[in-house]
DRENDO-1510 file (C-alpha; in Angstrom, 1 decimal, always signed):
<recs>
REC; n; res; u; v; w
REC; 1; MET; +9.6; +17.0; -31.1 .
REC; 2; LYS; +8.0; +15.0; -28.3 .
REC; 3; LEU; +8.2; +16.4; -24.5 .
REC; 4; ARG; +7.6; +13.9; -21.8 .
REC; 5; ILE; +7.2; +15.0; -18.2 .
REC; 6; ARG; +7.9; +12.4; -15.6 .
REC; 7; ASP; +4.9; +11.5; -13.8 .
REC; 8; ILE; +5.6; +12.5; -10.0 .
REC; 9; ARG; +3.2; +11.4; -7.6 .
REC; 10; PRO; +2.7; +13.2; -4.1 .
REC; 11; ARG; +4.4; +11.4; -1.1 .
REC; 12; GLY; +1.7; +9.0; +0.5 .
REC; 13; TRP; +0.6; +10.0; +4.1 .
REC; 14; SER; -0.8; +7.9; +6.9 .
REC; 15; TRP; -2.6; +9.0; +9.7 .
REC; 16; ARG; -1.2; +8.0; +13.3 .
REC; 17; LEU; -3.0; +8.1; +16.7 .
REC; 18; ASN; -1.4; +10.9; +18.7 .
REC; 19; THR; -1.9; +9.0; +22.1 .
REC; 20; THR; -1.2; +12.4; +24.1 .
REC; 21; LEU; -4.4; +13.6; +23.0 .
REC; 22; ILE; -6.1; +10.8; +24.9 .
REC; 23; GLU; -3.8; +11.1; +28.0 .
REC; 24; ASP; -4.3; +14.9; +28.3 .
REC; 25; GLU; -7.1; +15.8; +31.0 .
REC; 26; THR; -7.8; +19.0; +29.4 .
REC; 27; HIS; -9.3; +17.0; +26.2 .
REC; 28; ARG; -11.6; +14.5; +28.2 .
REC; 29; GLU; -14.5; +16.8; +27.6 .
REC; 30; HIS; -13.9; +16.7; +23.9 .
REC; 31; ASN; -13.4; +12.9; +23.9 .
REC; 32; LYS; -17.0; +12.5; +25.2 .
REC; 33; ILE; -18.2; +13.1; +21.5 .
REC; 34; ILE; -16.4; +10.1; +20.6 .
REC; 35; LEU; -18.4; +8.2; +23.1 .
REC; 36; GLU; -21.7; +9.5; +22.0 .
REC; 37; TYR; -21.5; +7.8; +18.6 .
REC; 38; PHE; -23.1; +4.5; +19.6 .
REC; 39; ASP; -25.8; +6.4; +21.4 .
REC; 40; LEU; -26.7; +8.3; +18.5 .
REC; 41; ASN; -26.5; +5.4; +15.8 .
REC; 42; LYS; -27.5; +2.2; +17.7 .
REC; 43; SER; -31.2; +2.6; +16.7 .
REC; 44; THR; -30.1; +2.4; +13.0 .
REC; 45; GLN; -30.3; -1.0; +10.9 .
REC; 46; THR; -26.8; -0.7; +9.8 .
REC; 47; ALA; -24.7; -4.0; +10.2 .
REC; 48; ASN; -22.4; -3.8; +13.2 .
REC; 49; PRO; -19.3; -4.2; +11.4 .
REC; 50; ILE; -20.3; -1.2; +9.1 .
REC; 51; LEU; -21.2; +0.9; +12.2 .
REC; 52; TRP; -17.7; -0.3; +13.9 .
REC; 53; GLU; -15.9; +0.9; +10.8 .
REC; 54; ALA; -17.8; +4.2; +10.5 .
REC; 55; HIS; -16.9; +4.6; +14.4 .
REC; 56; LYS; -13.3; +4.6; +13.5 .
REC; 57; ALA; -13.5; +7.1; +11.0 .
REC; 58; VAL; -15.2; +9.2; +13.4 .
REC; 59; VAL; -12.7; +8.9; +15.8 .
REC; 60; ARG; -10.0; +9.6; +13.2 .
REC; 61; GLY; -11.7; +12.9; +12.2 .
REC; 62; GLU; -12.3; +14.2; +15.7 .
REC; 63; LEU; -8.6; +13.2; +16.7 .
REC; 64; ILE; -7.5; +14.9; +13.5 .
REC; 65; SER; -9.4; +18.1; +14.1 .
REC; 66; LEU; -8.2; +18.1; +17.9 .
REC; 67; GLY; -4.9; +17.6; +16.8 .
REC; 68; SER; -4.7; +20.5; +14.2 .
REC; 69; LYS; -6.5; +22.6; +16.9 .
REC; 70; VAL; -3.6; +21.6; +19.6 .
REC; 71; LYS; -0.8; +22.3; +17.1 .
REC; 72; ARG; -2.4; +25.7; +16.0 .
REC; 73; GLN; -2.6; +27.1; +20.1 .
REC; 74; ARG; +0.9; +25.7; +20.6 .
REC; 75; THR; +2.5; +27.7; +17.3 .
REC; 76; GLN; +0.4; +30.8; +18.5 .
REC; 77; ILE; +1.9; +30.5; +22.1 .
REC; 78; ILE; +5.4; +29.7; +20.7 .
REC; 79; ASP; +5.3; +32.8; +18.6 .
REC; 80; SER; +4.1; +34.9; +21.4 .
REC; 81; LEU; +6.9; +33.7; +23.5 .
REC; 82; LEU; +9.4; +34.5; +21.1 .
REC; 83; LEU; +8.1; +37.9; +20.4 .
REC; 84; GLN; +8.0; +38.8; +24.1 .
REC; 85; ILE; +11.6; +37.3; +24.5 .
REC; 86; SER; +13.0; +39.6; +21.7 .
REC; 87; SER; +11.3; +42.6; +22.9 .
REC; 88; LEU; +12.6; +42.0; +26.7 .
REC; 89; GLU; +16.1; +41.5; +25.3 .
REC; 90; LYS; +16.3; +44.6; +23.6 .
REC; 91; ILE; +15.2; +46.3; +26.7 .
REC; 92; HIS; +17.6; +44.6; +28.9 .
REC; 93; LYS; +20.6; +45.6; +26.6 .
REC; 94; SER; +20.0; +49.0; +27.5 .
REC; 95; ALA; +18.5; +48.7; +31.1 .
REC; 96; GLN; +20.3; +45.8; +32.4 .
REC; 97; ASP; +17.8; +45.3; +35.0 .
REC; 98; ALA; +18.0; +41.9; +37.1 .
REC; 99; GLU; +13.9; +41.9; +37.1 .
REC; 100; ILE; +13.9; +42.1; +33.2 .
REC; 101; LEU; +16.5; +39.2; +33.2 .
REC; 102; ASN; +14.4; +37.1; +35.5 .
REC; 103; GLN; +11.5; +37.6; +33.0 .
REC; 104; ILE; +13.4; +36.4; +30.2 .
REC; 105; LYS; +14.5; +33.4; +31.8 .
REC; 106; SER; +11.1; +32.6; +32.9 .
REC; 107; LEU; +10.0; +32.9; +29.3 .
REC; 108; TRP; +13.0; +30.8; +27.8 .
REC; 109; SER; +11.7; +27.9; +30.0 .
REC; 110; GLN; +8.0; +28.2; +29.0 .
REC; 111; LEU; +9.7; +28.2; +25.2 .
REC; 112; LYS; +11.6; +25.2; +26.2 .
REC; 113; ASP; +8.4; +23.3; +27.4 .
REC; 114; LYS; +6.6; +23.8; +24.3 .
REC; 115; LEU; +9.4; +22.9; +22.1 .
REC; 116; ASN; +9.9; +19.6; +24.1 .
REC; 117; VAL; +6.8; +18.5; +22.8 .
REC; 118; LYS; +7.6; +19.0; +19.2 .
REC; 119; SER; +11.0; +17.4; +19.8 .
REC; 120; ALA; +9.3; +14.4; +21.4 .
REC; 121; LYS; +6.8; +14.3; +18.5 .
REC; 122; ILE; +9.9; +14.0; +16.3 .
REC; 123; LEU; +11.6; +11.5; +18.0 .
REC; 124; GLN; +8.9; +9.1; +18.3 .
REC; 125; ALA; +8.4; +9.4; +14.3 .
REC; 126; LEU; +12.2; +8.7; +14.2 .
REC; 127; ARG; +11.7; +5.5; +16.2 .
REC; 128; PHE; +8.5; +4.5; +14.0 .
REC; 129; LYS; +10.7; +4.6; +11.0 .
REC; 130; TYR; +13.8; +2.5; +12.3 .
REC; 131; TYR; +11.2; +0.3; +13.7 .
REC; 132; SER; +9.7; -0.3; +10.1 .
REC; 133; HIS; +12.8; -0.3; +8.4 .
REC; 134; GLY; +14.9; -2.2; +10.9 .
REC; 135; ASP; +18.0; -3.7; +9.5 .
REC; 136; LYS; +16.8; -4.1; +5.9 .
REC; 137; GLY; +19.2; -1.8; +4.3 .
REC; 138; ILE; +22.4; -2.9; +6.1 .
REC; 139; LYS; +24.5; -5.0; +3.6 .
REC; 140; LEU; +26.0; -7.2; +6.1 .
REC; 141; MET; +23.0; -8.4; +7.9 .
REC; 142; THR; +21.6; -9.1; +3.9 .
REC; 143; ASN; +24.7; -11.3; +3.5 .
REC; 144; LEU; +24.3; -13.3; +6.6 .
REC; 145; LEU; +20.6; -13.9; +6.0 .
REC; 146; ARG; +21.4; -15.0; +2.5 .
REC; 147; SER; +24.1; -17.4; +3.6 .
REC; 148; GLN; +22.0; -18.7; +6.2 .
REC; 149; ARG; +19.1; -19.5; +3.6 .
REC; 150; ASN; +21.8; -21.2; +1.3 .
REC; 151; LYS; +22.6; -23.4; +4.2 .
REC; 152; THR; +18.9; -24.8; +4.9 .
REC; 153; PHE; +17.4; -24.5; +1.6 .
REC; 154; ILE; +16.5; -27.9; -0.2 .
REC; 155; GLN; +17.4; -27.6; -3.5 .
REC; 156; THR; +17.3; -31.2; -4.5 .
REC; 157; MET; +15.8; -34.6; -3.3 .
REC; 158; LYS; +15.4; -38.1; -4.5 .
REC; 159; SER; +12.1; -40.0; -4.3 .
REC; 160; ARG; +11.5; -43.5; -3.0 .
REC; 161; GLU; +11.2; -44.4; -6.8 .
REC; 162; GLY; +14.6; -43.0; -7.6 .
REC; 163; HIS; +13.6; -40.0; -9.3 .
REC; 164; ARG; +15.4; -36.6; -8.7 .
REC; 165; LEU; +13.1; -33.9; -7.8 .
REC; 166; THR; +14.0; -30.2; -8.1 .
REC; 167; THR; +10.9; -28.6; -7.8 .
REC; 168; THR; +9.6; -26.9; -4.6 .
REC; 169; PRO; +6.0; -28.4; -4.7 .
REC; 170; ALA; +7.2; -32.1; -5.6 .
REC; 171; ILE; +10.0; -31.7; -2.6 .
REC; 172; ALA; +7.3; -30.8; -0.3 .
REC; 173; LYS; +4.9; -33.5; -1.2 .
REC; 174; VAL; +7.7; -36.1; -0.3 .
REC; 175; ILE; +8.2; -34.5; +2.9 .
REC; 176; LEU; +4.7; -34.6; +3.8 .
REC; 177; GLN; +4.4; -38.2; +3.0 .
REC; 178; VAL; +7.5; -39.0; +5.3 .
REC; 179; LEU; +6.0; -37.0; +8.0 .
REC; 180; TYR; +2.3; -39.0; +7.7 .
REC; 181; LEU; +4.4; -42.3; +7.8 .
REC; 182; ALA; +6.3; -41.1; +10.9 .
REC; 183; LEU; +3.0; -40.1; +12.3 .
REC; 184; GLU; +1.3; -43.5; +11.9 .
REC; 185; SER; +4.0; -45.9; +12.6 .
REC; 186; GLY; +6.7; -44.0; +14.3 .
REC; 187; ASP; +9.3; -45.4; +11.6 .
REC; 188; PRO; +9.3; -43.2; +8.4 .
REC; 189; THR; +10.9; -46.2; +6.4 .
REC; 190; LYS; +7.9; -48.6; +6.5 .
REC; 191; ALA; +5.4; -47.9; +3.5 .
REC; 192; SER; +1.8; -47.1; +3.8 .
REC; 193; ASP; -1.0; -45.3; +2.3 .
REC; 194; GLN; -1.8; -41.8; +3.3 .
REC; 195; HIS; -5.5; -42.6; +3.5 .
REC; 196; HIS; -5.1; -44.7; +6.2 .
REC; 197; ILE; -3.7; -41.9; +8.6 .
REC; 198; GLN; -7.1; -39.9; +8.9 .
REC; 199; PRO; -9.0; -42.8; +11.2 .
REC; 200; LEU; -5.9; -42.7; +13.5 .
REC; 201; ILE; -6.3; -38.8; +13.7 .
REC; 202; ASP; -10.0; -39.0; +14.3 .
REC; 203; ASP; -9.6; -41.7; +16.9 .
REC; 204; PHE; -6.9; -39.4; +19.1 .
REC; 205; LEU; -9.0; -36.6; +18.7 .
REC; 206; ARG; -12.0; -38.4; +20.0 .
REC; 207; SER; -9.8; -40.1; +22.9 .
REC; 208; ILE; -8.7; -36.8; +24.4 .
REC; 209; THR; -10.9; -34.4; +26.4 .
REC; 210; LEU; -11.0; -30.8; +25.7 .
REC; 211; PRO; -12.1; -28.0; +28.0 .
REC; 212; THR; -15.6; -26.6; +27.4 .
REC; 213; LEU; -17.4; -23.4; +28.1 .
REC; 214; THR; -20.0; -23.6; +30.6 .
REC; 215; ALA; -23.6; -21.8; +29.9 .
REC; 216; GLU; -22.5; -19.0; +32.3 .
REC; 217; ASP; -19.1; -18.6; +30.3 .
REC; 218; LYS; -20.8; -18.4; +27.1 .
REC; 219; ALA; -23.3; -15.6; +28.2 .
REC; 220; GLU; -20.5; -13.9; +29.8 .
REC; 221; LEU; -18.6; -13.8; +26.7 .
REC; 222; LEU; -21.5; -12.7; +24.5 .
REC; 223; LYS; -22.3; -9.7; +26.5 .
REC; 224; PRO; -21.7; -6.5; +24.7 .
REC; 225; PHE; -18.6; -4.2; +25.4 .
REC; 226; THR; -19.7; -1.2; +28.0 .
REC; 227; VAL; -18.5; +2.1; +27.7 .
REC; 228; GLU; -16.6; +1.7; +30.8 .
REC; 229; GLU; -14.5; -1.3; +29.6 .
REC; 230; VAL; -13.8; +0.7; +26.4 .
REC; 231; THR; -12.6; +3.6; +28.2 .
REC; 232; LYS; -10.3; +1.5; +30.4 .
REC; 233; ILE; -8.8; -0.2; +27.6 .
REC; 234; LEU; -8.2; +3.2; +25.7 .
REC; 235; HIS; -6.4; +4.4; +28.9 .
REC; 236; THR; -4.2; +1.5; +29.1 .
REC; 237; ILE; -2.8; +2.2; +25.6 .
REC; 238; PRO; +0.9; +2.3; +25.8 .
REC; 239; THR; +2.5; +5.3; +24.3 .
REC; 240; GLY; +5.3; +4.9; +21.8 .
REC; 241; LYS; +4.4; +1.9; +19.9 .
REC; 242; CYS; +4.2; +1.4; +16.3 .
REC; 243; PRO; +0.5; +2.0; +15.0 .
REC; 244; GLY; -1.3; -0.9; +12.6 .
REC; 245; PRO; -2.6; +0.1; +9.3 .
REC; 246; ASN; -5.7; +2.3; +10.6 .
REC; 247; GLY; -3.4; +4.4; +12.5 .
REC; 248; PHE; -4.4; +3.0; +16.0 .
REC; 249; PRO; -1.3; +1.6; +18.0 .
REC; 250; LEU; -3.7; -1.6; +18.8 .
REC; 251; ALA; -5.3; -4.2; +16.8 .
</recs>
């Protein structure tokens, strides 16, 4: 007898930037650690691409640590508020004191504010989910796209020699030949060799005047990014956007 156990892999998890950590004024002091990274590593011989990728890893680690700390503090506050509300409600049942009732209402208001943060995060994750999947699972949309594709798909084509073409590369080659002929003479029915097109393209490119950069513009573009510029861009990141592959909601 053989026993086979199905290989159940753990569900994948991808990190996403919590933009509220950057927007919160109370976390600005903690974010200075991220900005000090380049000051500590600018004298090394490491290549700039590797330095930048390592910086993203440092940013991710610092924000994960900060997010865990904020979540732990919020959980402690919620548990404390629930205990206070439960204790005051027991007292209010026997005393029926108006002052105790006001304290209970105040605690419920504080608890609601803390729970709203969690609800907003769940709502944002739900938006990300629907943005990622879209209408892929809707049969009606799938059928419409399939029918539209069948209408525009070229299944067969006849060449100039009278051969019937059914493969995609052969059909694409014929279409490109027709486009080259149309570009050269304006009439796709005229026969001509494809290698005659390149001199015409070169003459056209030499005849037009393309804008160029001045020496001052080149020097301005080659200047390294400043901390002020990076900080300004980070503060303009919109919230609620779908993040990229590295977890940040910007390229």
